[in-house]
C-alpha positions as CSV (number, residue, x, y, z in Angstrom):
1,M,23.3,-17.7,2.3
2,T,20.8,-15.7,4.2
3,S,19.4,-14.0,1.0
4,L,19.2,-17.4,-0.7
5,T,17.2,-18.8,2.2
6,Q,14.9,-15.7,2.2
7,R,14.4,-16.1,-1.6
8,S,13.6,-19.8,-1.2
9,S,11.2,-19.0,1.6
10,G,9.4,-16.5,-0.6
11,L,9.2,-18.9,-3.4
12,V,7.6,-21.6,-1.2
13,Q,5.1,-19.0,0.2
14,R,4.1,-17.9,-3.3
15,R,3.7,-21.5,-4.4
16,T,1.6,-22.4,-1.3
17,E,-0.6,-19.4,-1.8
18,A,-1.0,-20.1,-5.6
19,S,-1.9,-23.7,-4.9
20,R,-4.5,-22.7,-2.3
21,N,-6.0,-20.2,-4.8
22,A,-6.1,-22.8,-7.5
23,A,-7.9,-25.3,-5.2
24,D,-10.4,-22.6,-4.3
25,K,-11.2,-21.9,-7.9
26,E,-11.6,-25.6,-8.7
27,R,-14.1,-26.0,-5.8
28,A,-16.0,-22.9,-6.9
29,A,-16.2,-24.3,-10.4
30,G,-17.8,-27.5,-9.2
31,G,-16.4,-29.5,-12.1
32,G,-18.8,-28.0,-14.7
33,G,-17.6,-27.6,-18.2
34,G,-20.3,-25.7,-20.0
35,G,-20.7,-22.6,-17.9
36,G,-17.8,-20.5,-19.3
37,E,-20.0,-17.5,-20.3
38,E,-21.8,-17.6,-16.9
39,D,-18.4,-17.8,-15.1
40,A,-17.1,-14.8,-17.0
41,Q,-20.3,-12.8,-16.2
42,S,-19.9,-13.9,-12.5
43,R,-16.3,-12.7,-12.5
44,R,-17.4,-9.3,-14.0
45,D,-20.1,-9.0,-11.4
46,E,-17.6,-9.8,-8.6
47,Q,-15.2,-7.2,-10.0
48,D,-18.0,-4.6,-9.9
49,E,-18.8,-5.5,-6.3
50,D,-15.1,-5.2,-5.4
51,D,-14.9,-1.8,-7.0
52,K,-17.9,-0.7,-5.1
53,G,-17.0,-2.5,-1.9
54,D,-15.4,0.4,-0.1
55,S,-18.1,2.2,2.0
56,K,-17.4,5.4,3.7
57,E,-16.6,3.5,6.9
58,T,-13.9,1.3,5.3
59,R,-12.4,3.8,2.8
60,L,-8.7,3.8,3.7
61,T,-6.1,6.5,3.4
62,L,-2.9,5.8,1.6
63,M,-0.9,5.5,4.8
64,E,-3.5,3.1,6.2
65,E,-3.3,1.0,3.0
66,V,0.5,0.9,3.3
67,L,0.2,-0.2,6.9
68,L,-2.4,-2.8,6.0
69,L,-0.2,-4.3,3.3
70,G,2.5,-4.7,5.9
71,L,0.4,-6.5,8.5
72,K,0.5,-10.3,8.7
73,D,-3.0,-11.9,8.6
74,R,-2.5,-13.2,12.1
75,E,-1.3,-10.6,14.1
76,V,2.5,14.1,2.2
77,I,2.1,16.8,1.1
78,C,-0.9,18.6,-0.5
79,K,-1.3,21.5,-2.9
80,S,-4.1,22.9,-0.7
81,D,-3.8,23.7,3.0
82,A,-7.5,23.1,3.5
83,P,-8.3,20.5,6.3
84,T,-8.6,17.0,4.9
85,G,-10.4,15.4,7.8
86,D,-7.4,13.0,8.3
87,V,-5.7,13.9,11.6
88,L,-2.2,12.9,10.6
89,L,-2.3,14.6,7.2
90,D,-3.9,17.8,8.8
91,E,-1.1,17.8,11.4
92,A,1.5,17.6,8.6
93,L,-0.2,20.4,6.6
94,K,-0.3,22.6,9.7
95,H,3.5,22.3,10.0
96,V,3.9,23.0,6.3
97,K,1.6,26.0,6.3
98,E,3.2,27.7,9.3
99,T,6.8,27.2,8.3
100,Q,8.7,30.1,6.7
101,P,10.7,30.0,4.6
102,P,9.2,26.9,2.9
103,E,11.1,23.6,3.0
104,T,11.6,21.3,0.1
105,V,9.6,18.0,-0.2
106,Q,12.8,16.1,0.6
107,N,13.3,18.1,3.8
108,W,9.7,17.7,4.9
109,I,9.8,13.9,4.5
110,E,12.9,13.9,6.8
111,L,11.4,16.4,9.3
112,L,8.0,14.7,9.6
113,S,9.6,11.2,9.9
114,G,12.1,12.5,12.6
115,E,15.1,11.8,10.4
116,T,16.8,15.1,11.0
117,W,20.0,15.9,12.7
118,N,18.7,19.4,13.7
119,P,17.5,19.2,17.3
120,L,15.6,22.5,16.8
121,K,13.4,20.9,14.3
122,L,12.5,17.7,16.1
123,H,9.1,19.1,17.0
124,Y,8.1,18.6,13.4
125,Q,8.1,14.8,13.8
126,L,4.8,13.1,13.6
127,R,4.5,11.0,16.8
128,N,3.3,7.4,17.1
129,V,2.3,7.2,13.5
130,R,1.9,3.4,13.3
131,E,-0.2,3.2,16.4
132,R,-2.4,6.1,15.3
133,L,-2.9,4.5,11.9
134,A,-3.7,1.2,13.5
135,K,-6.3,2.8,15.8
136,N,-7.9,4.3,12.7
137,L,-8.2,0.9,11.1
138,V,-9.7,-0.4,14.4
139,E,-12.4,2.3,14.1
140,K,-13.1,1.3,10.6
141,G,-13.5,-2.4,11.5
142,V,-10.4,-3.7,9.7
143,L,-8.3,-4.4,12.8
144,T,-9.1,-5.2,16.4
145,T,-7.2,-4.5,19.7
146,E,-5.8,-7.2,21.9
147,K,-3.5,-7.3,24.9
148,Q,-0.7,-9.9,24.8
149,N,1.4,-10.7,27.8
150,F,5.2,-10.8,27.3
151,L,6.7,-12.0,30.6
152,L,7.0,-8.7,32.5
153,F,4.7,-6.5,30.5
154,D,1.6,-6.3,28.5
155,M,1.7,-5.3,24.8
156,T,-1.1,-3.9,22.7
157,T,-1.5,-5.6,19.3
158,H,-3.9,-5.0,16.5
159,P,-4.8,-8.3,14.7
160,L,-6.6,-8.3,11.3
161,T,-10.3,-9.0,11.6
162,N,-11.6,-8.0,8.1
163,N,-9.6,-9.9,5.6
164,N,-11.9,-9.0,2.7
165,I,-10.7,-5.4,2.7
166,K,-7.0,-6.5,2.7
167,Q,-7.6,-9.0,-0.1
168,R,-9.3,-6.3,-2.2
169,L,-6.3,-4.1,-1.6
170,I,-3.9,-6.8,-2.6
171,K,-5.9,-7.6,-5.7
172,K,-5.9,-3.9,-6.7
173,V,-2.1,-3.7,-6.4
174,Q,-1.6,-6.9,-8.3
175,E,-3.9,-5.9,-11.2
176,A,-2.2,-2.6,-11.5
177,V,1.0,-4.3,-12.6
178,L,-0.5,-7.3,-14.3
179,D,-4.0,-7.4,-16.0
180,K,-4.5,-3.6,-15.9
181,W,-0.9,-2.6,-16.7
182,V,-0.9,0.4,-19.1
183,N,2.9,0.8,-19.4
184,D,2.7,4.5,-18.8
185,P,2.7,6.0,-15.3
186,H,0.8,9.1,-16.5
187,R,-2.1,6.9,-17.5
188,M,-2.2,5.0,-14.2
189,D,-4.5,6.1,-11.4
190,K,-2.4,8.6,-9.4
191,R,-3.4,7.3,-6.0
192,L,-2.6,3.7,-7.0
193,L,0.7,4.8,-8.5
194,A,1.5,6.6,-5.2
195,L,0.5,3.5,-3.2
196,I,2.9,1.3,-5.2
197,Y,5.8,3.7,-4.6
198,L,5.1,4.1,-0.9
199,A,4.5,0.4,-0.4
200,H,7.9,-0.3,-2.0
201,A,9.6,2.4,0.1
202,S,8.0,0.9,3.2
203,D,9.2,-2.6,2.2
204,V,5.7,-4.1,2.2
205,L,5.0,-4.4,-1.5
206,E,6.4,-7.9,-1.5
207,N,3.4,-8.9,0.7
208,A,1.0,-8.1,-2.2
209,F,3.0,-10.3,-4.6
210,A,3.6,-13.3,-2.4
211,P,0.4,-15.2,-3.5
212,L,1.3,-14.9,-7.2
213,L,2.5,-17.8,-9.4
214,D,6.2,-17.6,-10.3
215,E,5.7,-16.1,-13.8
216,Q,3.2,-13.6,-12.5
217,Y,5.6,-12.6,-9.7
218,D,8.5,-12.1,-12.1
219,L,6.4,-10.0,-14.4
220,A,5.0,-7.9,-11.5
221,T,8.4,-7.2,-10.0
222,K,9.8,-6.4,-13.5
223,R,7.1,-3.8,-14.0
224,V,7.6,-2.3,-10.6
225,R,11.3,-2.0,-11.4
226,Q,10.3,-0.1,-14.6
227,L,8.5,2.4,-12.4
228,L,11.4,2.6,-10.0
229,D,13.9,3.2,-12.8
230,L,12.0,6.3,-14.1
231,D,13.6,9.7,-13.6
232,P,11.2,11.8,-11.5
233,E,12.8,15.0,-12.8
234,V,11.9,14.0,-16.3
235,E,8.4,12.7,-15.5
236,C,7.4,15.9,-13.7
237,L,8.0,17.9,-16.8
238,K,5.6,15.9,-18.9
239,A,2.1,17.2,-19.7
240,N,-0.7,16.8,-17.2
241,T,1.7,15.5,-14.6
242,N,1.4,15.6,-10.8
243,E,4.6,17.5,-9.7
244,V,4.1,16.8,-6.0
245,L,3.8,13.1,-6.6
246,W,7.0,12.9,-8.5
247,A,8.8,15.1,-5.9
248,V,7.9,12.6,-3.3
249,V,8.9,9.7,-5.5
250,A,12.3,11.4,-6.0
251,A,12.8,11.7,-2.3
252,F,12.1,8.0,-1.7
253,T,14.0,6.6,-4.7
254,K,17.1,8.8,-4.5
């Protein structure tokens, strides 16, 4: 009964979002009937602006994008051990570089997330990851910081302030499995492919699909299921593949 209620709630949310988007498009069109070519050019120009919209100040890391997908509008591993400039990733790389004998990708995911039963390895856990990511997004102007009073204590929250960046992110994820679907993970942008897998593993991918119409939603989830059903061990043996990416996928989809 609970799952049925959740499914109905998601359906209403998608229909509400879709209706709002349709109304916005009608208002933008202004009732004109002869400007099809101009509208098409305008959409292409808008797409170009979206693609170029990430300045150095607002360029997000994968973990920041996953966190951003999980936020409500109102409220790894590398082949190189060279510093990346990202504090969390560099902290993880430092652990990997200094640990002998080397651990597997699966083990590192468990160690860095704190999901290990070995008390001698708890020091590998990355601390306060969500809060540190949120602070990064505050510095980039995507979130802000507020204090909310909950009876006996104050709680720090990070409401969304720059919705344009989140909407570009949602649009990018939607297009990857709809308009720009290539039906081959090895032809997809590797960073975007990783984002889809990580967003699904973090249970926030649904947030990107909520605004879709029912048919689009069904198609998007079907194609994500295709990706999830792939065998990482088979995919990592194909030409020009990214072995580390598929090792991480194997750890999250086991």
